[in-house]
N, C-alpha and C positions, 0 to 999 in steps of 0.2 A: 504494500500500500504506500501511497505517496501523497505529498502536499506540495503543490507547485504554484509559483507566482513570479512576479517581476519585482526586482529591487527598487525600481522607481516608485512603486506603490506601497511596498512594505520594506522600509529601510532596514539595513543590517541590525542596527540597535534594537528596533522594535521586534524584528524577527527573532533575535536571540532571547530577548525578554519573554516573548510569547512561548517559545519552546521551553524555557526554564519554568515559567509559571504553570504550564500545562503538563510538566513532568514528562516530556516526550523522550523516547529513545529512538535513535536512528542516525543516519549519516546525512548531514546537510551538505549538498553539493552546490557550489557557487560558480557561475560562469559569467564572464564579461569579456570585453575586448582586451582586457589586460591579462586574461588567463583564467585558470580554474583553481579553486581551493576546496578543501573539505574540512568541516568541523563535525566531530562525532559527539553525540549526546547520549547519556545513559540516565534515564529518569530525570531529565532536566539538568544534569551535571555534565560539564565538558570533560571528555576523557581523551580526546586526541584532536590534532589539527595538522593538516598538510599545507605547508606554505607554498604558494605558487612561484616564489622567487628564491633561487638558490643562494642568495646573498645572506639569508638568515638560517644558520645551522646551530644545532645544540652545542657542538664542540667549541665554536668560537664564543657562544654565549658564556660557557663555563670559563673560558680564558678571560673574557671581559669582566666576569665576576671575581677574578683572581682565585677561583677555586682550583684551577690547574694552570700550569705554565704552557707556553706555546710549544716548548720542547716535549713536555709530557703528552700533549695532544698529538704531536707528530709521531711519538713512539707508539701511542695507542692505535693510531691510524695504520702504522706500519704493521703492528701486530695483527690487526684485522686483515690486512692484505695477505700476510703470511699464512693465516689460518685457512685460507681457501674456502672450501665448502663448509668448514666448521666455524666460519666467522660468526661472531655474535654482535649484536648492536653495540654501538660505541658506549652508551651509558653502562651496559652490563660489563663491558671490558674495563672501563674505568673503575667500577665498583669492585670487581674481582681483584684488580691490582692494588686496591686500597688507596686509590688516589682521591676518591670522593666517597661520601657516605650517602645514605638514602635521602636525607633531607636536602643535601646539595643537589642530588639528581632531580629530586622533585622540583626544586626551585628553578633549575635550568629548563626543564620541560615546561614548567608553568610559564616562564618567560617566552619560550618559543611559541606557545599558544597565544600569549598576549600580543606578540609581534605580528602573528598571523592576523589576529583580529584588528590590530591597529591598521594594517595594510588594507584589509577589505573594507574598513570603514570609509575609505575614499571611493569605493565603488558605488556610484549613484545610479548606474544602469546595469542591466544584465538580468539573469534569471537565477532562481533558486529552486532546488528540489530536495525535499526531505524524504528519504526512503525510510519509512517507519520500521522500527525493529531490526534494521540492517546495521550492525555495529562493525564497520570495517576499521578496526583500531590498528594503527601502525604499530609494528612490533617495537619500535624505538621507545614507545611509551610503556612497554611492559619491561620495566627496568630492573626487577629483582633477579639477581643472577642465578639463584638456585633452580627456579622453575620457569622463569620468564612469563609468569601468569598474573602477577600482581599489576593492577592498573591504577591510573590516576582517576580521581573523582574530584574535580575542581569546582569550587563554588562559583557558579556562573555569574552571579551578580557582582561578586568581588573581582573576578577576572575582567568583567565588562567595565566596571568602574576604573580599574587600573589602566585598561586599554584606552578608555576615554580620556583619562588624565594624560597619558603619554601622547595621545593624538592631539589634544589641545596644546600641549607644550611644543610639540613638533610644528604644529600649525603656526603657533605664535613665533617660533624661532625661524620659520621659513625653511624647515628641513623635512617637510612632510614626504616629499617624493624621493628623498635620499635613502640609501640602504641603512637599515638600523644598525647593522654590524658589518664590519669588513671581514671577509672570509679568506682564509689562505687557500691557495690553489690546491694544496695537498689534501684538503678536506673534501674536494669535489672531483674525484677521478671520473673521467668519462663525460664531464659536463661539456655540452656543445656551446662554444662561444657564439653570441648573437648580438647584433646591434640593437635589438629591441630592448626597451626598458621593462619588459614584462616576461622574462623567461619563466618556464614552468618547473616544477620540482623534479629532481632527478632521483633515481633509485638510491643513490648513495646518501642522499640528504638525510634519510631516516634509517639507514642501514637495512634496506629491504632487498637489495639485489641478490643476496644468496641466503634467504631465509625460507626457501621453498618447502622445507621439511615441516614447518610449523603448521598445525591443524587449523589455526585461525585464518580466516579469509583476509588476504592482504589487499588494500585498495589499489586501484590503478595508479601507476606511476608514469612519469613522462621523462623521456630522455632528450627531447628536443623541444622547440618552441611550437605550440599550436595555438591558433587564435580561434575564438568562439565565433562561428558564423551562424547566426540564427536561421538563415534560409537553409543551409546545409543540414543543420541540426533537425529542422522540421522535415526535410526531405528523407532523412534516414529514419526518423520516427514513423512517418507515414508508410514507408515501404515495409517496415516491420509489421504494420497492421493490415497491409493489403496483399499478403502473400497468396491468398486464395482467390484474388480478383484477377480477371484477365489482364494481360500486359497493357493493352491499349487503354483500358479503364484506369489502371494504375497511373500510367503516364499522364492521362488527361487530368485526373484529380490532383496528382502531385504538382503538375505545372500550374494549375489554378491556384493552389494553396501557396506555392512559393512566390508566384506573382503577387498574390494578395499581401503576403508579408513584406515583399520587396517594395510595394507601393505605399506602405504605411507612412503617414506624414511624419516628418522629422520635427520634433518639438524643440523650442528654445528653452533650455534649462532655466533661464532667468525670467521667463514669462510667468505671470500669475496663473494659478490653476483654480478654476471654478469647480467646487465640489460637485461631482456627478455620480452616477450610479457605479457601484462596485459589483461586478458580476462574480458570483461564487458558484462554481460548477461542482455538483456532487454526483460523481459517476465512476463506474468501474470500466466503462468503455473508453479505451484510450483513443480510438479514432474519433468518437464524438467529442471527447475532450480537446483533441487537437483542432478539430474543425471550429468549435466554438471559441477556443482561445485565440486562434488566428483571426477570426472575425472581430473579436473584441479589440485586439491589438491594432488591427487595421483602422478601426474607428476610434482609437485613443481611449478605450474604456479599460479601467483597471480590472484585472481578472485574476482569480485564484481558483485552483482546482484541487479537489481532494476526493479520496474514496473512503475516507474514515469519518463516520458520523460524529465522533467526538471532536473533530476539528471545527465543526460548523459554528458552535457558539463563540469560541475565541475569535474566529475571523469576522463574524458579524459584530461582535463587541468592538473590535479594532476599527471596523468600518464606521460604526456609529460614533466612536470617539473622535474620528476625523471629520465629523459633520457631513459624511457622505451617505448615500442611500443604497442599502444592500439589496441586491436582486439575486435570489437563490434559484438556481436551475437544478431541478431534481430529475435524474434519469431513472428509468424503470429497470431495476435489476433485482426484483423481489416481489413479494405479494402485495396486492392492493392494500391489505390491512396494515402492513408494515409502513407503507408510505402515507396512508391516511393518518396514522398515528404521528408520523414524523411531521407532516404538513401542519397538523393541528397544534402540535407542541410548539413548533417554531412561530406560527402566526399568533399563538397565545402569548408566548414569551416576548415577541418583538412586534409591537403593533404597527411599526412602520415598514416591515419587511414585505417585499413583493416576491411571490413565488411563481415560477414558470415550470410546468411539468412537461417532460418529454414522454411521448407515448408511441406505441408501435402499431397503431391502427385499431386497437380494441375500443369499441364505442363505450363499453361499460366502464373501462378504466378511465376514459376521458370524462365521462359524466361524473364518476366518483371524485375525480380530481377537482372538477369545477364545483361540486357540492362541498368539498373540503375548504374551498376559498382561494384556490390558486388564481392568479391574475389572468393567465391564458395557458393553453396547451399547444404543444408543437409536435406534429408527427415527425418521427426521426427515420432516417434511412436504415434499413435492416440488411446487412450483408448476407445474412443466412437465407433470406427469402428470394433475393434476385441479385445475381452478379452482373447480369446484362443490364446496362443502363445505370449501374450503381454510381458511376462518377457523376452523371447528369443529375441523379436524385440527390446526391450529397452536395453538389454545388448549389442546386435549387434550395435545399435545406439551409445552407450557410447564408445565401443571399437573402432568403426570407427572414432569417433571424436578424441579419444586419438591418434590413428595412424596418422590422418591428422596433428594434432598439432605437433607430434614428427618429422614428415618427412618434414615439411615446416618451413621455417624461416620467421619471421616477423620483418622487419627492422625498425630502427628509422628514424627520418626525414632526416638525412644525407645519408640514405642508400636506398631510393626509388627514383631514378632519373627518374621521369616520362618523362621529356623532352628528356633525353638521350634514354629512351626506345622508344619513338616515332621516334627519329632520326635513331635509329638502324633499326626499322621496315622499314623506308623509304630507308635506305641504302641497306638493304637486298632485297627490292623490285626492285631496279634499278641495282642490281649487274649483270654483264655480264660474269664475270670470277670467277673461284673458289677462288683465293686469295682475291677477293673483299668480299666474304662472311665471310671468317675467320677473316678478318681485321675489318669488321663491328661488329662482335661479340666481338673481342678483345677490341675495343674501348669502347663498353658498359660496359664490365666487369671491365675495368680500372677506370670507374667512381666510382666503389664501393671498389675495392681492390687497394692496393698500388703497387703491382707488378703483371704482367701478361705476359704470353708467349703463342704463338701458336706453337704446335708441329705437324709434319707430322708423322703418324704411318706407319712404313715400316719395314718388316723383323725382328720383335722382338726388335725393338729399336725406339726411338723417336728422330726426327731431329728438332732442334729448328729453328723456323722461326722468325718472327718479335716479339718484346716484348715492353712493356711499363713499365717504372719504374725500368728497369733492369740496374744496374750499374750507374744510375743517377735518379734524381727525375722524377716522371711521368709527371710533367708539361713541361718537355723538349720534350715530344712527343714520337713517336715510333722509335725504333732502325731499322737499316738495318737487314737483315737476320743474325741470330746469328750463325747458322750452327753447333753448338756443338751437340753431341749425348749423349743420356741417354739410357742405356740398360734396357729393361723391366724385372723387377723381377717377379717371379711367383705369389708372394703375395705382392701387392702394391695398392695404391689408383688409379694409372693409369690403372693397369690390371683390377681392379674392375669395373671401368667405361667402359672399353672395353668389359668385359664379360656381364655386366648388360645393356649395351646400354643406360645408363642414367647418369645424373650428380651425382657427389659425393661431399659432403661438410662435412668433418670430420677431426679428428685428424689423422696424419700420421707420421710415423718415420721409413719407410721401406728403403730397399737398393736403390731403384730407386730414392727416394727423397734425400738420402744421396749423391748419385752421382750428382744429380741436384744442390745441395747446394755447392758442390765443385766448381761449375761454377759461381753461382750467390750469394752465401752466404746464411746462414740459416735465416729464419724469426724469429721474437721475440716469436711467438706462433706457435704451430704445426698444427693449423686448416687450411686446404687448400681446395681450390675448383678445381675440374676437370670437364670440360664440353666437351662431345663428339659431333662431327659432324658425323652423320651416313648416309651412302649411301647404299641403298638396303641391309640393315641388317648387314653392316660391318662398323666399326669405321675407318675413314680415317684421322681424325685430332682430336687433343685434345687442349683445352685451359686450361692452368694451372694458378692459381692465389693465392696469399696470402696477408697478411696485412703488410708485411715488418717489419719495426721497431715499428709499432703501435700495440696497443692491438686489439685483434679480436673482432668483433661486429657481430650482426646478419646480414644475407644477404638475399635478396629476391630470394631464390632459385627457387620458382615456376615461377617467372618472367623470370629468366635466362633459366629455362628448356623450357619454351614456345618459347623463342628466338632460343634455340638450335634446337628444333623440326622444327621450321619455316625455319631455315637455312638449315637443312638437306633436307627438301622437295624441297627447291629452288635449292640446290646442285644437286639433282636427276633430276630436270627439265633442268638444264644447261647441264648435261651429255646427257640427251635424245635429247636435241636440237642439241648439237654438233654431236651426232651420226646420226641424221636425215640429218643434213647439209652435213656430210661426204658422206652419201649414195646418196645424191642428186647430188653430184659433178661428 
């Protein structure tokens, strides 16, 4: 099982603290353009770390600590070399020769881990993957000479605090990118010289190159420089999942996904980030995970994936702590009862959570998911049902998901007023007159936006009716009919809603808005909402809303759209009832 995400969205510090607080065991793999590193956790404690840069080695650390001399280090390295296949890790060699004791060994290895963390703290982009319960502990950390079985269990918080202190000192002194220790050439036999400033770890770095007889699994080691290529990484992962798919289908899907990743927009690290939805994918299907992850990254959405249910709460908590909106995608790989329980428990615990359920075409599963309160359902491609046309189906699935995420807003805890939604449904249900409908919708929208107005559409212009938050704070309630008029411009957010017969939530700076702002003043940001009420295919009223002097935030547009459609149907019913009553008189 694994937990995967981007360092851009969950920084190293937050990630390490999360793994410590949740008492995770496993190997955390980090990849960036600077290289690759590993940090191994056992029940939240750090037990090992592989540094990607050969300039930091435990032997030189011990020399810098004055625990041994350079000559003693050289002799120990020569002894290792002479031992051939019987070679032991450097730490064990030094202990057996009486040059260091257990506490000194512990201190040296602790500092090696600290230096590894100090270096990766500078990685602001890249990916991480925690392989749960996979403890690939380097044998250099099994330092007790009698059995080579005793391991480090370092306090993660203490290590992290020390690493942050060193990081801050190096940043202050302007030495952050310099090697932490200078290593002698003798300590790195076989290391390939390279002009890059980010070489990867060699086998000799941790004494791994002739420890094949050990029964503990040894992590991958690197003898040359490898750079992390996201597109190539994705290509290899997809090919592993498509072994049973015809070659032409494989090539088509792989090419599409690589192009999708390659065309992802490059973000300016210094640009401000507007809190948006964070997508959390809960699935055991690695192909589905890769498809959805690539789609999210192409559209600049933060995404995390896991196949472990216990990971969900910490990720959702982290998302909410960052003022972002969690969107949980649940894949089907169990019984409906299991997922009904899961969906209900998450929606009960997190009132602001949006849940999307992936289904395999079973109508009963789809209906059950909707009954449980999921936001929407998505039919997913099934490689077991049809391999012919599988690529086309997978591409259509991915593009449909992208379109849905682009066209819908997922709001934070302050922006999903469920009580207000229920009140609006009630008010719409008991409405007897047309103004009652528009006012019920206006009140709901005012729960989310700072300013809102109802307009009547007539003869190429808008006539302002009641408003909330207009010329005074919205807490003062609704105004009397405002009666001012706004001419409809041929190209405007108002005309777009009228032509498309659906809500619009976008940036606007057209002539109609300029005319409106002469009456009510401009908002701080240009993103505005326009909601139509439609009667027999014609827009008869619009509700306008903006955020006033506040910063724009996501809005539950799908919820508002549902209320708009509901109000339109009731509007038609009221008109038909009045017509029938008139005919009966």
